[in-house]
C-alpha positions as CSV (number, residue, x, y, z in Angstrom):
1,M,30.2,116.3,103.6
2,A,29.1,118.8,100.8
3,Q,29.3,122.7,101.6
4,K,26.3,124.7,101.5
5,N,28.3,127.7,101.9
6,L,26.6,128.7,105.3
7,I,27.9,128.6,109.1
8,T,25.9,125.9,109.3
9,D,29.2,124.1,107.6
10,V,30.8,124.5,111.2
11,A,29.8,121.2,112.8
12,G,27.8,121.9,116.1
13,I,25.7,125.0,114.8
14,L,21.9,125.3,114.3
15,V,20.1,128.2,112.4
16,G,16.6,129.2,112.3
17,H,14.3,132.4,111.6
18,A,11.2,133.8,112.4
19,D,10.0,136.9,110.8
20,D,6.8,138.9,110.3
21,A,6.1,140.9,107.3
22,R,3.5,143.1,109.0
23,L,5.7,143.9,111.6
24,A,8.9,143.9,109.0
25,S,11.2,142.6,111.6
26,G,12.5,139.3,112.6
27,V,14.9,137.2,114.7
28,S,17.5,134.7,113.9
29,A,18.4,132.2,116.6
30,I,22.1,130.6,116.4
31,I,21.6,127.5,118.5
32,F,25.0,125.4,119.4
33,V,24.2,121.3,119.4
34,E,27.0,121.5,122.4
35,P,27.9,124.6,124.7
36,A,30.6,126.5,122.7
37,V,32.8,129.2,123.5
38,V,32.1,132.4,122.6
39,A,33.4,135.9,122.4
40,V,32.3,139.5,121.2
41,D,33.5,142.7,119.9
42,V,31.7,145.9,119.9
43,R,32.8,148.8,117.7
44,G,29.7,150.6,116.7
45,G,28.7,154.0,118.9
46,A,24.8,152.7,119.4
47,P,24.4,149.0,120.3
48,A,21.9,147.2,121.5
49,T,23.1,144.1,123.2
50,R,22.5,141.4,125.7
51,D,24.2,139.6,128.0
52,T,27.6,140.5,126.2
53,D,30.0,141.5,129.5
54,L,29.4,137.5,129.9
55,L,31.4,136.8,127.1
56,E,34.6,139.1,128.1
57,P,37.7,136.5,128.4
58,H,38.1,137.5,132.7
59,R,34.3,136.2,132.8
60,T,33.2,132.9,134.8
61,V,31.3,131.2,132.3
62,E,33.5,129.5,129.6
63,R,30.5,128.4,127.0
64,I,27.0,129.4,126.3
65,D,24.0,127.7,124.5
66,A,22.7,130.3,121.8
67,V,23.2,133.5,120.3
68,V,20.0,135.8,118.7
69,L,20.6,138.6,116.1
70,S,17.2,140.5,115.6
71,G,15.5,143.6,114.4
72,G,13.4,145.9,117.0
73,S,16.4,147.6,118.7
74,V,15.9,147.4,122.2
75,F,12.4,145.9,122.1
76,G,14.4,143.3,120.0
77,L,16.4,142.1,123.0
78,E,13.6,140.4,124.3
79,A,14.0,137.5,121.9
80,A,16.8,135.8,123.7
81,T,14.2,135.0,126.4
82,G,12.1,133.2,124.0
83,V,15.4,131.1,122.7
84,Q,16.2,130.7,126.4
85,A,12.7,129.0,127.2
86,F,12.9,126.8,123.9
87,L,16.3,125.6,125.5
88,R,14.9,125.4,129.2
89,E,12.4,123.1,128.0
90,R,14.9,120.6,126.7
91,G,17.4,120.7,130.0
92,R,20.1,123.2,128.4
93,G,21.5,125.4,130.3
94,F,24.3,126.8,133.3
95,E,23.5,124.7,136.2
96,I,23.1,126.8,139.8
97,G,21.5,124.7,143.0
98,G,19.5,122.2,140.7
99,I,18.3,125.0,138.3
100,R,19.6,125.1,134.7
101,V,19.8,128.3,133.2
102,P,20.1,128.4,129.4
103,L,22.8,131.2,128.4
104,V,21.9,133.0,125.6
105,C,23.1,136.3,124.0
106,G,22.6,138.5,121.6
107,A,22.3,141.9,119.8
108,S,19.4,143.6,117.9
109,M,19.6,146.1,115.0
110,F,17.4,149.1,114.4
111,D,14.6,148.8,112.1
112,L,11.7,150.5,113.8
113,L,11.3,153.3,111.6
114,N,11.5,151.2,108.0
115,G,7.6,151.3,107.3
116,G,6.3,148.0,109.3
117,D,3.6,148.0,111.9
118,K,5.3,148.6,115.5
119,N,2.0,149.3,117.4
120,W,2.2,146.2,118.8
121,G,0.5,146.8,122.1
122,R,1.8,146.7,125.7
123,F,4.5,143.6,124.8
124,A,6.6,143.5,122.0
125,P,6.3,140.5,119.7
126,Y,9.9,139.6,119.9
127,R,9.8,137.2,122.6
128,E,7.6,135.0,120.4
129,L,9.3,135.1,117.5
130,G,12.6,134.2,119.1
131,Y,11.0,131.0,120.5
132,S,9.5,130.1,117.1
133,A,13.1,130.9,115.4
134,A,15.0,128.4,117.9
135,A,12.1,125.7,117.2
136,K,12.7,126.2,113.5
137,A,16.7,125.5,114.0
138,G,18.5,123.5,111.3
139,E,21.1,122.9,108.9
140,T,19.8,125.3,106.3
141,F,18.3,128.6,106.3
142,A,16.7,131.5,104.0
143,L,19.1,134.1,103.1
144,G,18.1,138.0,102.3
145,T,15.0,139.5,103.4
146,A,14.7,136.7,106.2
147,G,14.8,136.5,110.2
148,G,16.9,139.3,112.0
149,G,17.6,141.0,108.8
150,F,14.2,141.3,107.4
151,G,13.8,145.1,107.5
152,G,17.6,146.0,107.1
153,T,18.6,149.1,104.9
154,T,21.9,150.7,104.1
155,L,22.1,154.3,103.4
156,N,20.8,153.5,99.3
157,L,20.0,149.2,99.1
158,Q,17.9,147.3,101.2
159,G,19.8,145.0,103.8
160,G,19.4,142.1,104.8
161,L,20.5,138.5,106.2
162,G,23.8,136.9,104.7
163,S,26.1,133.5,105.4
164,A,28.9,132.0,103.9
165,S,31.5,129.7,104.8
166,A,34.8,127.9,103.6
167,V,37.6,125.3,104.7
168,T,41.1,126.9,105.9
169,R,44.3,125.3,104.6
170,D,44.7,123.7,107.9
171,G,41.8,122.2,107.5
172,H,39.3,124.1,109.9
173,T,35.8,124.9,108.7
174,V,35.0,128.6,109.4
175,G,31.5,130.1,108.7
176,A,29.8,133.8,108.9
177,L,26.1,135.0,109.4
178,V,25.7,139.1,109.4
179,V,22.6,140.6,109.7
180,V,23.2,144.4,107.5
181,N,21.3,147.6,108.5
182,A,24.5,149.7,108.3
183,C,24.7,153.9,108.4
184,G,26.8,153.8,105.5
185,S,27.0,152.5,102.0
186,V,28.4,149.2,100.6
187,N,28.9,150.7,96.8
188,V,31.1,153.2,95.6
189,G,29.5,156.4,95.2
190,A,26.2,156.2,93.2
191,G,27.6,153.5,90.9
192,P,27.3,149.5,90.4
193,H,30.8,148.9,92.0
194,F,31.3,147.5,95.8
195,W,33.9,148.7,97.8
196,A,34.1,144.6,98.7
197,A,35.4,144.6,94.8
198,P,38.6,143.5,95.4
199,F,37.9,140.3,97.3
200,E,35.5,139.0,94.8
201,I,35.3,135.5,93.8
202,D,34.0,133.6,90.9
203,D,32.2,137.2,89.6
204,E,29.9,137.0,92.6
205,F,29.3,140.6,92.7
206,G,28.7,141.0,89.1
207,G,32.4,141.1,88.1
208,L,32.4,144.4,87.6
209,G,35.8,145.0,89.5
210,F,36.6,148.1,91.3
211,P,36.2,151.3,89.4
212,P,39.4,152.5,87.8
213,R,39.0,156.1,89.8
214,V,36.9,156.7,92.7
215,P,35.1,159.7,92.3
216,A,35.7,162.8,94.8
217,A,32.1,162.5,96.0
218,A,32.4,158.9,96.6
219,L,34.6,159.4,99.5
220,T,32.5,162.1,101.3
221,P,31.2,159.9,104.4
222,F,27.3,160.4,103.7
223,A,25.4,158.3,105.9
224,K,21.9,157.4,106.8
225,G,19.3,158.2,109.2
226,R,19.6,159.5,112.9
227,P,21.6,158.3,115.7
228,G,20.8,155.0,116.7
229,E,18.9,154.0,113.4
230,N,21.4,151.6,112.2
231,T,23.8,148.7,113.2
232,T,25.6,145.5,111.3
233,I,25.4,142.9,113.6
234,A,27.3,139.0,112.7
235,I,28.6,135.9,114.2
236,V,31.7,134.3,112.9
237,A,32.1,130.6,114.0
238,T,34.6,127.7,113.6
239,D,35.1,124.2,114.6
240,A,38.2,124.9,115.9
241,A,38.9,124.7,119.6
242,L,39.6,128.0,121.0
243,T,39.9,129.8,124.2
244,K,37.7,132.6,125.2
245,P,40.9,135.1,124.7
246,Q,41.1,133.5,120.9
247,A,37.7,133.7,120.4
248,K,37.9,137.5,121.1
249,E,40.6,137.6,118.5
250,F,38.6,135.6,116.2
251,A,35.5,138.6,116.4
252,V,38.2,141.6,116.5
253,I,39.6,140.0,112.8
254,A,36.1,139.3,111.6
255,Q,35.1,143.3,112.4
256,D,37.6,144.4,110.0
257,G,35.7,142.9,107.2
258,L,33.0,145.3,107.9
259,T,35.1,148.4,107.3
260,R,36.1,146.5,103.8
261,A,32.7,146.3,102.4
262,I,31.0,149.4,104.3
263,Y,31.8,153.2,103.8
264,P,31.7,154.5,106.7
265,S,31.8,151.8,109.2
266,H,31.8,151.9,112.8
267,T,30.1,155.3,113.2
268,T,28.8,157.0,116.1
269,L,25.1,155.9,114.5
270,D,26.1,152.1,114.1
271,G,26.1,149.5,116.6
272,D,28.5,146.9,115.3
273,T,28.4,144.0,117.3
274,V,30.0,140.9,116.0
275,F,30.3,137.6,118.1
276,A,32.6,134.6,117.5
277,A,32.3,130.7,118.3
278,A,34.3,128.1,118.6
279,T,32.5,124.7,118.6
280,G,36.0,122.9,119.6
281,H,35.3,119.9,117.4
282,R,39.1,120.0,115.8
283,P,42.0,121.2,118.2
284,L,44.4,124.1,116.8
285,A,47.8,122.2,115.6
286,D,49.8,125.5,115.8
287,S,47.5,128.5,117.4
288,V,49.8,131.3,117.2
289,N,50.6,130.6,113.4
290,E,46.6,129.3,112.6
291,L,45.1,132.3,114.2
292,R,47.7,134.9,112.1
293,A,46.9,132.8,109.4
294,W,42.9,133.8,109.8
295,H,43.7,137.3,110.2
296,G,44.6,138.1,106.5
297,R,41.7,136.0,105.2
298,G,39.0,137.0,108.1
299,H,39.1,140.7,106.7
300,H,37.9,139.8,103.2
301,V,35.1,137.2,104.0
302,G,33.2,139.7,106.0
303,A,33.5,142.0,103.6
304,R,32.4,139.4,100.9
305,R,29.3,138.7,102.9
306,R,28.0,142.1,102.6
307,A,28.5,142.9,99.1
308,R,27.0,139.7,98.1
309,R,23.6,140.4,100.0
310,I,23.3,143.5,98.4
311,R,24.0,142.5,94.7
312,G,20.8,141.2,94.3
313,Q,18.1,139.8,96.3
314,V,18.3,136.4,94.5
315,A,22.1,136.5,94.1
316,I,22.5,136.6,97.9
317,R,23.9,133.1,98.0
318,R,27.6,133.3,99.1
319,L,27.9,136.7,100.6
320,A,31.1,136.4,101.8
321,E,33.6,133.9,101.8
322,L,34.7,133.4,105.4
323,A,38.0,131.7,104.5
324,R,39.1,131.1,101.3
325,S,40.3,130.6,104.9
326,L,38.1,132.8,106.7
327,R,39.2,135.7,103.7
328,Q,35.4,134.1,102.5
329,V,33.7,134.7,105.7
330,T,34.9,138.5,106.0
331,R,34.5,139.6,102.6
332,S,30.4,138.8,102.8
333,L,30.0,140.5,105.6
334,G,29.8,143.6,103.8
335,A,26.9,143.6,100.9
336,C,23.2,143.3,101.8
337,G,20.7,143.4,98.8
338,R,20.2,145.2,95.8
339,A,16.5,146.0,95.9
340,K,14.6,149.5,95.7
341,P,16.6,151.8,97.9
342,K,14.9,151.1,101.5
343,S,12.1,149.1,100.2
344,I,10.8,146.2,102.4
345,S,9.5,142.9,100.9
346,T,5.9,142.0,101.5
347,R,6.3,138.6,102.0
348,S,4.2,137.3,104.5
349,G,4.9,134.4,107.4
350,Y,7.7,133.2,108.7
351,G,11.1,132.9,106.5
352,C,12.7,129.6,107.9
353,G,13.5,127.6,105.0
354,V,14.7,124.7,107.0
355,A,14.6,121.8,104.4
356,S,16.9,119.3,106.7
357,P,15.7,117.9,110.1
358,A,17.6,119.2,113.1
359,P,19.9,117.1,114.7
360,T,18.8,116.4,118.1
361,L,20.4,119.2,121.0
362,T,22.4,117.6,123.4
363,T,21.4,118.0,126.9
364,R,25.3,117.8,127.8
365,R,25.9,120.2,130.7
366,H,28.1,123.7,130.8
């Protein structure tokens, strides 16, 4: 089957968006057709997360039903409740005494001061946005100013949502989806070059390469915003059968892609969080060496993912390559949208872009 260069190239993963232009925020729901092994790595000093403790290797539950990436800061964490409601209606969830409890983890980024109307009254709209995003989940979805990345910004460029995929030399598919709202910058100083330029493939960032000389000013770690106003959140995924400890290592590998695409990253003002999911469709033949091979590639894909989103609102197609084995997944984590500095799109309505029917969600239990 032809690769779409999206995280949904990984068998068993669907993605749906819901966003609101007046709110200037949104939600992305990553639904596992069957419960998947998931881990998380949190590096930022100001994270907003839901149920991430559940994902630690020593916790009881092995698999979960979905991951949600949203705007809205801590208000946006309510989006997971909407996704949970959607899944419960379909009989999904961990069984406890005859009750099904869908397990949905999530992370949110801060977009409360981006100019959108956040005077929503008593309750924030993210629960309904979460339900809508889950209902729209499919194999294709919009990139750029969409879903959880709708209201993202960086130090000097607009942020957004990007995705990419690739196949490793061992035949495993890896993919990534990233929401960029970083404290730092993805380009070198005030110039057109990206920090992720060394990992560029096929002129995806414009073919400018890395500057022959990095200006001293570019190494001064300027950052946008005040404490808590930033965050890059992402999920990487593979069709390999991983244990929770292996998935944790996968998440750690992917975090390195952020540092290759954003300067500075993982600051005390960021809430950088990366989930790693394994759908288990293909066993690892050599778990030690195959994971080691992913390590070198994993950094690069996350980096590319971001640089591509930033390079242009329209040219956000691959954002990263999580693999030229994973090299392509981590590279893309790095760039998010070359729009006017901190401008928010006025596009109205929800931006899902689902073009193909969603596979039926299985009711198989954890």
